CHARMM internal coordinates of N, CA and C (Angstrom, degrees):
IC EDIT
DIST 1 N 1 CA 1.4782
DIST 1 CA 1 C 1.6203
ANGL 1 N 1 CA 1 C 112.73
DIST 1 C 2 N 1.2937
ANGL 1 CA 1 C 2 N 110.56
DIHE 1 N 1 CA 1 C 2 N -35.31
DIST 2 N 2 CA 1.4927
ANGL 1 C 2 N 2 CA 115.13
DIHE 1 CA 1 C 2 N 2 CA -177.01
DIST 2 CA 2 C 1.5682
ANGL 2 N 2 CA 2 C 106.35
DIHE 1 C 2 N 2 CA 2 C -67.45
DIST 2 C 3 N 1.3345
ANGL 2 CA 2 C 3 N 119.74
DIHE 2 N 2 CA 2 C 3 N -39.70
DIST 3 N 3 CA 1.5012
ANGL 2 C 3 N 3 CA 123.10
DIHE 2 CA 2 C 3 N 3 CA -177.54
DIST 3 CA 3 C 1.5083
ANGL 3 N 3 CA 3 C 107.52
DIHE 2 C 3 N 3 CA 3 C -69.73
DIST 3 C 4 N 1.2395
ANGL 3 CA 3 C 4 N 118.14
DIHE 3 N 3 CA 3 C 4 N -35.75
DIST 4 N 4 CA 1.4642
ANGL 3 C 4 N 4 CA 116.47
DIHE 3 CA 3 C 4 N 4 CA 179.46
DIST 4 CA 4 C 1.4771
ANGL 4 N 4 CA 4 C 110.83
DIHE 3 C 4 N 4 CA 4 C -70.84
DIST 4 C 5 N 1.3605
ANGL 4 CA 4 C 5 N 118.55
DIHE 4 N 4 CA 4 C 5 N -38.61
DIST 5 N 5 CA 1.4131
ANGL 4 C 5 N 5 CA 120.72
DIHE 4 CA 4 C 5 N 5 CA 172.65
DIST 5 CA 5 C 1.4938
ANGL 5 N 5 CA 5 C 114.77
DIHE 4 C 5 N 5 CA 5 C -60.52
DIST 5 C 6 N 1.3016
ANGL 5 CA 5 C 6 N 118.40
DIHE 5 N 5 CA 5 C 6 N -45.74
DIST 6 N 6 CA 1.5413
ANGL 5 C 6 N 6 CA 122.70
DIHE 5 CA 5 C 6 N 6 CA 173.04
DIST 6 CA 6 C 1.5208
ANGL 6 N 6 CA 6 C 109.59
DIHE 5 C 6 N 6 CA 6 C -54.90
DIST 6 C 7 N 1.3505
ANGL 6 CA 6 C 7 N 115.21
DIHE 6 N 6 CA 6 C 7 N -46.64
DIST 7 N 7 CA 1.4784
ANGL 6 C 7 N 7 CA 118.42
DIHE 6 CA 6 C 7 N 7 CA -176.40
DIST 7 CA 7 C 1.5685
ANGL 7 N 7 CA 7 C 110.58
DIHE 6 C 7 N 7 CA 7 C -59.19
DIST 7 C 8 N 1.3436
ANGL 7 CA 7 C 8 N 116.69
DIHE 7 N 7 CA 7 C 8 N -44.26
DIST 8 N 8 CA 1.4162
ANGL 7 C 8 N 8 CA 125.52
DIHE 7 CA 7 C 8 N 8 CA -169.84
DIST 8 CA 8 C 1.5696
ANGL 8 N 8 CA 8 C 103.55
DIHE 7 C 8 N 8 CA 8 C -66.38
DIST 8 C 9 N 1.2614
ANGL 8 CA 8 C 9 N 119.86
DIHE 8 N 8 CA 8 C 9 N -43.54
DIST 9 N 9 CA 1.5023
ANGL 8 C 9 N 9 CA 122.31
DIHE 8 CA 8 C 9 N 9 CA 179.20
DIST 9 CA 9 C 1.4850
ANGL 9 N 9 CA 9 C 115.85
DIHE 8 C 9 N 9 CA 9 C -84.27
DIST 9 C 10 N 1.3241
ANGL 9 CA 9 C 10 N 119.57
DIHE 9 N 9 CA 9 C 10 N -2.64
DIST 10 N 10 CA 1.4309
ANGL 9 C 10 N 10 CA 125.67
DIHE 9 CA 9 C 10 N 10 CA -177.80
DIST 10 CA 10 C 1.4517
ANGL 10 N 10 CA 10 C 117.67
DIHE 9 C 10 N 10 CA 10 C 65.74
DIST 10 C 11 N 1.3315
ANGL 10 CA 10 C 11 N 114.05
DIHE 10 N 10 CA 10 C 11 N 38.31
DIST 11 N 11 CA 1.5050
ANGL 10 C 11 N 11 CA 121.92
DIHE 10 CA 10 C 11 N 11 CA -175.48
DIST 11 CA 11 C 1.5966
ANGL 11 N 11 CA 11 C 106.14
DIHE 10 C 11 N 11 CA 11 C -113.58
DIST 11 C 12 N 1.3716
ANGL 11 CA 11 C 12 N 111.78
DIHE 11 N 11 CA 11 C 12 N 162.44
DIST 12 N 12 CA 1.3813
ANGL 11 C 12 N 12 CA 116.85
DIHE 11 CA 11 C 12 N 12 CA 177.35
DIST 12 CA 12 C 1.5434
ANGL 12 N 12 CA 12 C 108.96
DIHE 11 C 12 N 12 CA 12 C -120.78
DIST 12 C 13 N 1.3729
ANGL 12 CA 12 C 13 N 116.23
DIHE 12 N 12 CA 12 C 13 N 151.40
DIST 13 N 13 CA 1.4534
ANGL 12 C 13 N 13 CA 120.22
DIHE 12 CA 12 C 13 N 13 CA -173.16
DIST 13 CA 13 C 1.5698
ANGL 13 N 13 CA 13 C 109.99
DIHE 12 C 13 N 13 CA 13 C -66.23
DIST 13 C 14 N 1.3023
ANGL 13 CA 13 C 14 N 117.30
DIHE 13 N 13 CA 13 C 14 N -23.91
DIST 14 N 14 CA 1.5308
ANGL 13 C 14 N 14 CA 115.47
DIHE 13 CA 13 C 14 N 14 CA 179.73
DIST 14 CA 14 C 1.5309
ANGL 14 N 14 CA 14 C 112.14
DIHE 13 C 14 N 14 CA 14 C -75.76
DIST 14 C 15 N 1.4194
ANGL 14 CA 14 C 15 N 115.26
DIHE 14 N 14 CA 14 C 15 N -11.80
DIST 15 N 15 CA 1.5281
ANGL 14 C 15 N 15 CA 112.98
DIHE 14 CA 14 C 15 N 15 CA -178.92
DIST 15 CA 15 C 1.4960
ANGL 15 N 15 CA 15 C 105.80
DIHE 14 C 15 N 15 CA 15 C -124.58
DIST 15 C 16 N 1.2922
ANGL 15 CA 15 C 16 N 120.63
DIHE 15 N 15 CA 15 C 16 N 22.74
DIST 16 N 16 CA 1.5049
ANGL 15 C 16 N 16 CA 125.41
DIHE 15 CA 15 C 16 N 16 CA 177.18
DIST 16 CA 16 C 1.5125
ANGL 16 N 16 CA 16 C 110.30
DIHE 15 C 16 N 16 CA 16 C -127.08
DIST 16 C 17 N 1.2271
ANGL 16 CA 16 C 17 N 113.35
DIHE 16 N 16 CA 16 C 17 N 159.51
DIST 17 N 17 CA 1.4905
ANGL 16 C 17 N 17 CA 120.64
DIHE 16 CA 16 C 17 N 17 CA 178.34
DIST 17 CA 17 C 1.5223
ANGL 17 N 17 CA 17 C 111.09
DIHE 16 C 17 N 17 CA 17 C -137.03
DIST 17 C 18 N 1.3316
ANGL 17 CA 17 C 18 N 116.90
DIHE 17 N 17 CA 17 C 18 N 149.77
DIST 18 N 18 CA 1.4457
ANGL 17 C 18 N 18 CA 124.00
DIHE 17 CA 17 C 18 N 18 CA 176.07
DIST 18 CA 18 C 1.5360
ANGL 18 N 18 CA 18 C 107.24
DIHE 17 C 18 N 18 CA 18 C -101.85
DIST 18 C 19 N 1.3385
ANGL 18 CA 18 C 19 N 117.11
DIHE 18 N 18 CA 18 C 19 N 124.68
DIST 19 N 19 CA 1.4778
ANGL 18 C 19 N 19 CA 121.62
DIHE 18 CA 18 C 19 N 19 CA 172.49
DIST 19 CA 19 C 1.4781
ANGL 19 N 19 CA 19 C 108.15
DIHE 18 C 19 N 19 CA 19 C -112.34
DIST 19 C 20 N 1.3249
ANGL 19 CA 19 C 20 N 112.93
DIHE 19 N 19 CA 19 C 20 N 125.06
DIST 20 N 20 CA 1.5056
ANGL 19 C 20 N 20 CA 113.71
DIHE 19 CA 19 C 20 N 20 CA 175.94
DIST 20 CA 20 C 1.5051
ANGL 20 N 20 CA 20 C 109.78
DIHE 19 C 20 N 20 CA 20 C -158.48
DIST 20 C 21 N 1.3618
ANGL 20 CA 20 C 21 N 114.07
DIHE 20 N 20 CA 20 C 21 N 175.88
DIST 21 N 21 CA 1.4837
ANGL 20 C 21 N 21 CA 123.60
DIHE 20 CA 20 C 21 N 21 CA -174.35
DIST 21 CA 21 C 1.5516
ANGL 21 N 21 CA 21 C 112.46
DIHE 20 C 21 N 21 CA 21 C -111.33
DIST 21 C 22 N 1.2749
ANGL 21 CA 21 C 22 N 118.82
DIHE 21 N 21 CA 21 C 22 N 7.46
DIST 22 N 22 CA 1.4809
ANGL 21 C 22 N 22 CA 127.12
DIHE 21 CA 21 C 22 N 22 CA -177.57
DIST 22 CA 22 C 1.5158
ANGL 22 N 22 CA 22 C 111.94
DIHE 21 C 22 N 22 CA 22 C -122.75
DIST 22 C 23 N 1.2529
ANGL 22 CA 22 C 23 N 122.47
DIHE 22 N 22 CA 22 C 23 N 126.17
DIST 23 N 23 CA 1.4009
ANGL 22 C 23 N 23 CA 122.17
DIHE 22 CA 22 C 23 N 23 CA 178.01
DIST 23 CA 23 C 1.7142
ANGL 23 N 23 CA 23 C 107.36
DIHE 22 C 23 N 23 CA 23 C -79.08
DIST 23 C 24 N 1.2229
ANGL 23 CA 23 C 24 N 115.90
DIHE 23 N 23 CA 23 C 24 N -34.70
DIST 24 N 24 CA 1.5249
ANGL 23 C 24 N 24 CA 117.60
DIHE 23 CA 23 C 24 N 24 CA -175.01
DIST 24 CA 24 C 1.6237
ANGL 24 N 24 CA 24 C 111.16
DIHE 23 C 24 N 24 CA 24 C -79.66
DIST 24 C 25 N 1.2675
ANGL 24 CA 24 C 25 N 118.40
DIHE 24 N 24 CA 24 C 25 N -14.43
DIST 25 N 25 CA 1.3803
ANGL 24 C 25 N 25 CA 115.84
DIHE 24 CA 24 C 25 N 25 CA 178.19
DIST 25 CA 25 C 1.6052
ANGL 25 N 25 CA 25 C 113.84
DIHE 24 C 25 N 25 CA 25 C -119.65
DIST 25 C 26 N 1.3118
ANGL 25 CA 25 C 26 N 109.61
DIHE 25 N 25 CA 25 C 26 N -62.13
DIST 26 N 26 CA 1.4921
ANGL 25 C 26 N 26 CA 116.60
DIHE 25 CA 25 C 26 N 26 CA -174.24
DIST 26 CA 26 C 1.5784
ANGL 26 N 26 CA 26 C 111.39
DIHE 25 C 26 N 26 CA 26 C -68.98
DIST 26 C 27 N 1.3066
ANGL 26 CA 26 C 27 N 120.48
DIHE 26 N 26 CA 26 C 27 N -49.14
DIST 27 N 27 CA 1.4793
ANGL 26 C 27 N 27 CA 122.84
DIHE 26 CA 26 C 27 N 27 CA 179.24
DIST 27 CA 27 C 1.5204
ANGL 27 N 27 CA 27 C 110.71
DIHE 26 C 27 N 27 CA 27 C -66.04
DIST 27 C 28 N 1.3073
ANGL 27 CA 27 C 28 N 113.16
DIHE 27 N 27 CA 27 C 28 N -43.98
DIST 28 N 28 CA 1.4970
ANGL 27 C 28 N 28 CA 114.36
DIHE 27 CA 27 C 28 N 28 CA -175.79
DIST 28 CA 28 C 1.5686
ANGL 28 N 28 CA 28 C 108.08
DIHE 27 C 28 N 28 CA 28 C -69.22
DIST 28 C 29 N 1.2446
ANGL 28 CA 28 C 29 N 119.31
DIHE 28 N 28 CA 28 C 29 N -35.38
DIST 29 N 29 CA 1.5245
ANGL 28 C 29 N 29 CA 118.95
DIHE 28 CA 28 C 29 N 29 CA -179.85
DIST 29 CA 29 C 1.4796
ANGL 29 N 29 CA 29 C 111.52
DIHE 28 C 29 N 29 CA 29 C -66.82
DIST 29 C 30 N 1.3392
ANGL 29 CA 29 C 30 N 114.07
DIHE 29 N 29 CA 29 C 30 N -36.23
DIST 30 N 30 CA 1.5546
ANGL 29 C 30 N 30 CA 118.83
DIHE 29 CA 29 C 30 N 30 CA -179.86
DIST 30 CA 30 C 1.4464
ANGL 30 N 30 CA 30 C 106.79
DIHE 29 C 30 N 30 CA 30 C -73.30
DIST 30 C 31 N 1.2575
ANGL 30 CA 30 C 31 N 127.69
DIHE 30 N 30 CA 30 C 31 N -45.48
DIST 31 N 31 CA 1.4758
ANGL 30 C 31 N 31 CA 129.82
DIHE 30 CA 30 C 31 N 31 CA 177.99
DIST 31 CA 31 C 1.4701
ANGL 31 N 31 CA 31 C 110.26
DIHE 30 C 31 N 31 CA 31 C -54.70
DIST 31 C 32 N 1.3609
ANGL 31 CA 31 C 32 N 117.38
DIHE 31 N 31 CA 31 C 32 N -53.39
DIST 32 N 32 CA 1.4377
ANGL 31 C 32 N 32 CA 125.28
DIHE 31 CA 31 C 32 N 32 CA -178.61
DIST 32 CA 32 C 1.5309
ANGL 32 N 32 CA 32 C 111.47
DIHE 31 C 32 N 32 CA 32 C -58.31
DIST 32 C 33 N 1.3130
ANGL 32 CA 32 C 33 N 118.91
DIHE 32 N 32 CA 32 C 33 N -30.17
DIST 33 N 33 CA 1.4208
ANGL 32 C 33 N 33 CA 124.76
DIHE 32 CA 32 C 33 N 33 CA 175.58
DIST 33 CA 33 C 1.5034
ANGL 33 N 33 CA 33 C 114.27
DIHE 32 C 33 N 33 CA 33 C -86.80
DIST 33 C 34 N 1.3461
ANGL 33 CA 33 C 34 N 123.64
DIHE 33 N 33 CA 33 C 34 N -5.28
DIST 34 N 34 CA 1.3491
ANGL 33 C 34 N 34 CA 129.23
DIHE 33 CA 33 C 34 N 34 CA 169.81
DIST 34 CA 34 C 1.6401
ANGL 34 N 34 CA 34 C 108.48
DIHE 33 C 34 N 34 CA 34 C 87.88
DIST 34 C 35 N 1.3450
ANGL 34 CA 34 C 35 N 115.02
DIHE 34 N 34 CA 34 C 35 N 24.86
DIST 35 N 35 CA 1.4215
ANGL 34 C 35 N 35 CA 116.32
DIHE 34 CA 34 C 35 N 35 CA 176.48
DIST 35 CA 35 C 1.4708
ANGL 35 N 35 CA 35 C 115.12
DIHE 34 C 35 N 35 CA 35 C -98.29
DIST 35 C 36 N 1.2739
ANGL 35 CA 35 C 36 N 116.60
DIHE 35 N 35 CA 35 C 36 N 168.63
DIST 36 N 36 CA 1.5213
ANGL 35 C 36 N 36 CA 121.82
DIHE 35 CA 35 C 36 N 36 CA 168.83
DIST 36 CA 36 C 1.4768
ANGL 36 N 36 CA 36 C 104.18
DIHE 35 C 36 N 36 CA 36 C -76.86
DIST 36 C 37 N 1.3197
ANGL 36 CA 36 C 37 N 115.91
DIHE 36 N 36 CA 36 C 37 N 143.32
DIST 37 N 37 CA 1.4524
ANGL 36 C 37 N 37 CA 122.42
DIHE 36 CA 36 C 37 N 37 CA 179.71
DIST 37 CA 37 C 1.5119
ANGL 37 N 37 CA 37 C 115.43
DIHE 36 C 37 N 37 CA 37 C -121.52
DIST 37 C 38 N 1.3696
ANGL 37 CA 37 C 38 N 115.34
DIHE 37 N 37 CA 37 C 38 N 137.84
DIST 38 N 38 CA 1.4292
ANGL 37 C 38 N 38 CA 121.12
DIHE 37 CA 37 C 38 N 38 CA 179.41
DIST 38 CA 38 C 1.5058
ANGL 38 N 38 CA 38 C 111.38
DIHE 37 C 38 N 38 CA 38 C -119.74
DIST 38 C 39 N 1.2235
ANGL 38 CA 38 C 39 N 116.98
DIHE 38 N 38 CA 38 C 39 N 116.62
DIST 39 N 39 CA 1.5283
ANGL 38 C 39 N 39 CA 118.68
DIHE 38 CA 38 C 39 N 39 CA -179.77
DIST 39 CA 39 C 1.5879
ANGL 39 N 39 CA 39 C 104.79
DIHE 38 C 39 N 39 CA 39 C -95.23
DIST 39 C 40 N 1.3225
ANGL 39 CA 39 C 40 N 110.83
DIHE 39 N 39 CA 39 C 40 N 124.88
DIST 40 N 40 CA 1.5001
ANGL 39 C 40 N 40 CA 119.07
DIHE 39 CA 39 C 40 N 40 CA -178.56
DIST 40 CA 40 C 1.5182
ANGL 40 N 40 CA 40 C 105.40
DIHE 39 C 40 N 40 CA 40 C -104.21
DIST 40 C 41 N 1.3216
ANGL 40 CA 40 C 41 N 117.54
DIHE 40 N 40 CA 40 C 41 N 123.84
DIST 41 N 41 CA 1.4660
ANGL 40 C 41 N 41 CA 121.88
DIHE 40 CA 40 C 41 N 41 CA -175.74
DIST 41 CA 41 C 1.5001
ANGL 41 N 41 CA 41 C 117.05
DIHE 40 C 41 N 41 CA 41 C -82.06
DIST 41 C 42 N 1.3392
ANGL 41 CA 41 C 42 N 117.84
DIHE 41 N 41 CA 41 C 42 N 18.16
DIST 42 N 42 CA 1.4639
ANGL 41 C 42 N 42 CA 120.51
DIHE 41 CA 41 C 42 N 42 CA 179.70
DIST 42 CA 42 C 1.5334
ANGL 42 N 42 CA 42 C 110.61
DIHE 41 C 42 N 42 CA 42 C -93.53
DIST 42 C 43 N 1.3521
ANGL 42 CA 42 C 43 N 116.48
DIHE 42 N 42 CA 42 C 43 N 4.31
DIST 43 N 43 CA 1.4951
ANGL 42 C 43 N 43 CA 114.89
DIHE 42 CA 42 C 43 N 43 CA 179.50
DIST 43 CA 43 C 1.5253
ANGL 43 N 43 CA 43 C 112.12
DIHE 42 C 43 N 43 CA 43 C -117.45
DIST 43 C 44 N 1.3071
ANGL 43 CA 43 C 44 N 116.11
DIHE 43 N 43 CA 43 C 44 N -131.26
DIST 44 N 44 CA 1.4845
ANGL 43 C 44 N 44 CA 121.63
DIHE 43 CA 43 C 44 N 44 CA -171.56
DIST 44 CA 44 C 1.5478
ANGL 44 N 44 CA 44 C 112.65
DIHE 43 C 44 N 44 CA 44 C -76.35
DIST 44 C 45 N 1.2890
ANGL 44 CA 44 C 45 N 120.45
DIHE 44 N 44 CA 44 C 45 N -41.68
DIST 45 N 45 CA 1.4589
ANGL 44 C 45 N 45 CA 123.79
DIHE 44 CA 44 C 45 N 45 CA -177.71
DIST 45 CA 45 C 1.4748
ANGL 45 N 45 CA 45 C 113.57
DIHE 44 C 45 N 45 CA 45 C -78.05
DIST 45 C 46 N 1.3303
ANGL 45 CA 45 C 46 N 119.56
DIHE 45 N 45 CA 45 C 46 N 130.05
DIST 46 N 46 CA 1.4697
ANGL 45 C 46 N 46 CA 124.15
DIHE 45 CA 45 C 46 N 46 CA 177.54
DIST 46 CA 46 C 1.5522
ANGL 46 N 46 CA 46 C 105.34
DIHE 45 C 46 N 46 CA 46 C -103.24
DIST 46 C 47 N 1.3464
ANGL 46 CA 46 C 47 N 114.79
DIHE 46 N 46 CA 46 C 47 N 167.36
DIST 47 N 47 CA 1.3851
ANGL 46 C 47 N 47 CA 119.40
DIHE 46 CA 46 C 47 N 47 CA -174.70
DIST 47 CA 47 C 1.6378
ANGL 47 N 47 CA 47 C 110.58
DIHE 46 C 47 N 47 CA 47 C -66.80
DIST 47 C 48 N 1.2834
ANGL 47 CA 47 C 48 N 110.85
DIHE 47 N 47 CA 47 C 48 N -33.08
DIST 48 N 48 CA 1.5331
ANGL 47 C 48 N 48 CA 111.46
DIHE 47 CA 47 C 48 N 48 CA -177.75
DIST 48 CA 48 C 1.5847
ANGL 48 N 48 CA 48 C 106.83
DIHE 47 C 48 N 48 CA 48 C -78.61
DIST 48 C 49 N 1.3071
ANGL 48 CA 48 C 49 N 121.85
DIHE 48 N 48 CA 48 C 49 N -9.08
DIST 49 N 49 CA 1.4292
ANGL 48 C 49 N 49 CA 121.43
DIHE 48 CA 48 C 49 N 49 CA 177.38
DIST 49 CA 49 C 1.6384
ANGL 49 N 49 CA 49 C 109.96
DIHE 48 C 49 N 49 CA 49 C -79.29
DIST 49 C 50 N 1.2781
ANGL 49 CA 49 C 50 N 116.34
DIHE 49 N 49 CA 49 C 50 N -20.91
DIST 50 N 50 CA 1.4700
ANGL 49 C 50 N 50 CA 121.45
DIHE 49 CA 49 C 50 N 50 CA -177.12
DIST 50 CA 50 C 1.4658
ANGL 50 N 50 CA 50 C 114.29
DIHE 49 C 50 N 50 CA 50 C -54.62
DIST 50 C 51 N 1.3120
ANGL 50 CA 50 C 51 N 116.16
DIHE 50 N 50 CA 50 C 51 N -43.12
DIST 51 N 51 CA 1.4843
ANGL 50 C 51 N 51 CA 123.07
DIHE 50 CA 50 C 51 N 51 CA -175.31
DIST 51 CA 51 C 1.5450
ANGL 51 N 51 CA 51 C 111.16
DIHE 50 C 51 N 51 CA 51 C -64.22
DIST 51 C 52 N 1.3506
ANGL 51 CA 51 C 52 N 119.58
DIHE 51 N 51 CA 51 C 52 N -16.22
DIST 52 N 52 CA 1.3993
ANGL 51 C 52 N 52 CA 120.92
DIHE 51 CA 51 C 52 N 52 CA 173.46
DIST 52 CA 52 C 1.4128
ANGL 52 N 52 CA 52 C 119.06
DIHE 51 C 52 N 52 CA 52 C -71.70
DIST 52 C 53 N 1.3200
ANGL 52 CA 52 C 53 N 120.99
DIHE 52 N 52 CA 52 C 53 N -5.83
DIST 53 N 53 CA 1.3614
ANGL 52 C 53 N 53 CA 125.95
DIHE 52 CA 52 C 53 N 53 CA -172.66
DIST 53 CA 53 C 1.5344
ANGL 53 N 53 CA 53 C 108.97
DIHE 52 C 53 N 53 CA 53 C -115.41
DIST 53 C 54 N 1.3124
ANGL 53 CA 53 C 54 N 117.97
DIHE 53 N 53 CA 53 C 54 N 149.88
DIST 54 N 54 CA 1.4881
ANGL 53 C 54 N 54 CA 121.75
DIHE 53 CA 53 C 54 N 54 CA 178.78
DIST 54 CA 54 C 1.4524
ANGL 54 N 54 CA 54 C 114.59
DIHE 53 C 54 N 54 CA 54 C -82.73
DIST 54 C 55 N 1.3260
ANGL 54 CA 54 C 55 N 122.09
DIHE 54 N 54 CA 54 C 55 N -2.20
DIST 55 N 55 CA 1.3718
ANGL 54 C 55 N 55 CA 129.09
DIHE 54 CA 54 C 55 N 55 CA -178.34
DIST 55 CA 55 C 1.5646
ANGL 55 N 55 CA 55 C 108.10
DIHE 54 C 55 N 55 CA 55 C -126.60
DIST 55 C 56 N 1.3719
ANGL 55 CA 55 C 56 N 112.93
DIHE 55 N 55 CA 55 C 56 N 160.96
DIST 56 N 56 CA 1.4564
ANGL 55 C 56 N 56 CA 118.95
DIHE 55 CA 55 C 56 N 56 CA -177.22
DIST 56 CA 56 C 1.5444
ANGL 56 N 56 CA 56 C 110.09
DIHE 55 C 56 N 56 CA 56 C -134.67
DIST 56 C 57 N 1.3472
ANGL 56 CA 56 C 57 N 111.79
DIHE 56 N 56 CA 56 C 57 N 145.91
DIST 57 N 57 CA 1.4585
ANGL 56 C 57 N 57 CA 116.05
DIHE 56 CA 56 C 57 N 57 CA 176.67
DIST 57 CA 57 C 1.5310
ANGL 57 N 57 CA 57 C 110.57
DIHE 56 C 57 N 57 CA 57 C -70.71
DIST 57 C 58 N 1.2633
ANGL 57 CA 57 C 58 N 116.22
DIHE 57 N 57 CA 57 C 58 N 162.25
DIST 58 N 58 CA 1.5126
ANGL 57 C 58 N 58 CA 121.00
DIHE 57 CA 57 C 58 N 58 CA 174.35
DIST 58 CA 58 C 1.5089
ANGL 58 N 58 CA 58 C 109.92
DIHE 57 C 58 N 58 CA 58 C -58.36
DIST 58 C 59 N 1.2934
ANGL 58 CA 58 C 59 N 114.84
DIHE 58 N 58 CA 58 C 59 N -43.25
DIST 59 N 59 CA 1.4516
ANGL 58 C 59 N 59 CA 120.08
DIHE 58 CA 58 C 59 N 59 CA -174.00
DIST 59 CA 59 C 1.5828
ANGL 59 N 59 CA 59 C 108.92
DIHE 58 C 59 N 59 CA 59 C -153.03
DIST 59 C 60 N 1.3038
ANGL 59 CA 59 C 60 N 115.30
DIHE 59 N 59 CA 59 C 60 N 147.07
DIST 60 N 60 CA 1.4532
ANGL 59 C 60 N 60 CA 122.39
DIHE 59 CA 59 C 60 N 60 CA 174.81
DIST 60 CA 60 C 1.4612
ANGL 60 N 60 CA 60 C 110.34
DIHE 59 C 60 N 60 CA 60 C -114.71
DIST 60 C 61 N 1.3515
ANGL 60 CA 60 C 61 N 121.72
DIHE 60 N 60 CA 60 C 61 N 126.24
DIST 61 N 61 CA 1.4385
ANGL 60 C 61 N 61 CA 124.09
DIHE 60 CA 60 C 61 N 61 CA 174.89
DIST 61 CA 61 C 1.5187
ANGL 61 N 61 CA 61 C 112.99
DIHE 60 C 61 N 61 CA 61 C -128.03
DIST 61 C 62 N 1.3185
ANGL 61 CA 61 C 62 N 111.25
DIHE 61 N 61 CA 61 C 62 N 160.15
DIST 62 N 62 CA 1.5078
ANGL 61 C 62 N 62 CA 116.42
DIHE 61 CA 61 C 62 N 62 CA -174.62
DIST 62 CA 62 C 1.5185
ANGL 62 N 62 CA 62 C 109.00
DIHE 61 C 62 N 62 CA 62 C -74.91
DIST 62 C 63 N 1.2798
ANGL 62 CA 62 C 63 N 118.23
DIHE 62 N 62 CA 62 C 63 N -36.88
DIST 63 N 63 CA 1.5272
ANGL 62 C 63 N 63 CA 126.36
DIHE 62 CA 62 C 63 N 63 CA -173.02
DIST 63 CA 63 C 1.5170
ANGL 63 N 63 CA 63 C 113.10
DIHE 62 C 63 N 63 CA 63 C -143.37
DIST 63 C 64 N 1.3320
ANGL 63 CA 63 C 64 N 113.06
DIHE 63 N 63 CA 63 C 64 N 152.63
DIST 64 N 64 CA 1.4900
ANGL 63 C 64 N 64 CA 114.54
DIHE 63 CA 63 C 64 N 64 CA 172.45
DIST 64 CA 64 C 1.5180
ANGL 64 N 64 CA 64 C 111.62
DIHE 63 C 64 N 64 CA 64 C -59.60
DIST 64 C 65 N 1.3405
ANGL 64 CA 64 C 65 N 117.14
DIHE 64 N 64 CA 64 C 65 N -28.29
DIST 65 N 65 CA 1.5254
ANGL 64 C 65 N 65 CA 120.31
DIHE 64 CA 64 C 65 N 65 CA 175.26
DIST 65 CA 65 C 1.5306
ANGL 65 N 65 CA 65 C 110.83
DIHE 64 C 65 N 65 CA 65 C -55.65
DIST 65 C 66 N 1.2779
ANGL 65 CA 65 C 66 N 115.30
DIHE 65 N 65 CA 65 C 66 N -27.21
DIST 66 N 66 CA 1.5717
ANGL 65 C 66 N 66 CA 116.50
DIHE 65 CA 65 C 66 N 66 CA -177.20
DIST 66 CA 66 C 1.5217
ANGL 66 N 66 CA 66 C 108.65
DIHE 65 C 66 N 66 CA 66 C -69.91
DIST 66 C 67 N 1.3126
ANGL 66 CA 66 C 67 N 119.40
DIHE 66 N 66 CA 66 C 67 N -20.36
DIST 67 N 67 CA 1.5002
ANGL 66 C 67 N 67 CA 122.41
DIHE 66 CA 66 C 67 N 67 CA -176.87
DIST 67 CA 67 C 1.5358
ANGL 67 N 67 CA 67 C 112.93
DIHE 66 C 67 N 67 CA 67 C -91.93
DIST 67 C 68 N 1.2845
ANGL 67 CA 67 C 68 N 123.33
DIHE 67 N 67 CA 67 C 68 N -5.03
DIST 68 N 68 CA 1.4407
ANGL 67 C 68 N 68 CA 129.23
DIHE 67 CA 67 C 68 N 68 CA -176.79
DIST 68 CA 68 C 1.4992
ANGL 68 N 68 CA 68 C 110.29
DIHE 67 C 68 N 68 CA 68 C -56.81
DIST 68 C 69 N 1.2797
ANGL 68 CA 68 C 69 N 115.53
DIHE 68 N 68 CA 68 C 69 N -44.27
DIST 69 N 69 CA 1.4133
ANGL 68 C 69 N 69 CA 121.77
DIHE 68 CA 68 C 69 N 69 CA -174.54
DIST 69 CA 69 C 1.5360
ANGL 69 N 69 CA 69 C 112.86
DIHE 68 C 69 N 69 CA 69 C -69.53
DIST 69 C 70 N 1.3060
ANGL 69 CA 69 C 70 N 112.97
DIHE 69 N 69 CA 69 C 70 N -20.46
DIST 70 N 70 CA 1.5593
ANGL 69 C 70 N 70 CA 116.29
DIHE 69 CA 69 C 70 N 70 CA 179.67
DIST 70 CA 70 C 1.4086
ANGL 70 N 70 CA 70 C 113.83
DIHE 69 C 70 N 70 CA 70 C -85.06
DIST 70 C 71 N 1.2484
ANGL 70 CA 70 C 71 N 121.19
DIHE 70 N 70 CA 70 C 71 N -10.52
DIST 71 N 71 CA 1.3937
ANGL 70 C 71 N 71 CA 123.66
DIHE 70 CA 70 C 71 N 71 CA -175.49
DIST 71 CA 71 C 1.5190
ANGL 71 N 71 CA 71 C 113.20
DIHE 70 C 71 N 71 CA 71 C -84.86
END
COOR INIT
IC SEED 1 N 1 CA 1 C
IC BUILD
C-alpha cells in the first residue's frame, strides 16, 4: 500500500517519511517501505509501549508540531 501511494504521488521512499501514532501499523508500514518513520506520541502508542516491538521508529516526538522545523 505504501509503495502504491508513493508511486501515485511520484515520490521515492528515500526522500519520504511515514508519520504516525501506531507502532503496529504506521511505523511498521513505513519501515517495510524503506522510509524514515516518525512516531508521534499524541495517539494510541505511548513511549513505554515501544519496547514491546522488535523494531524502532527513526524518531519519537511528543507532537506533530515537533516535526514542523524538519520540513
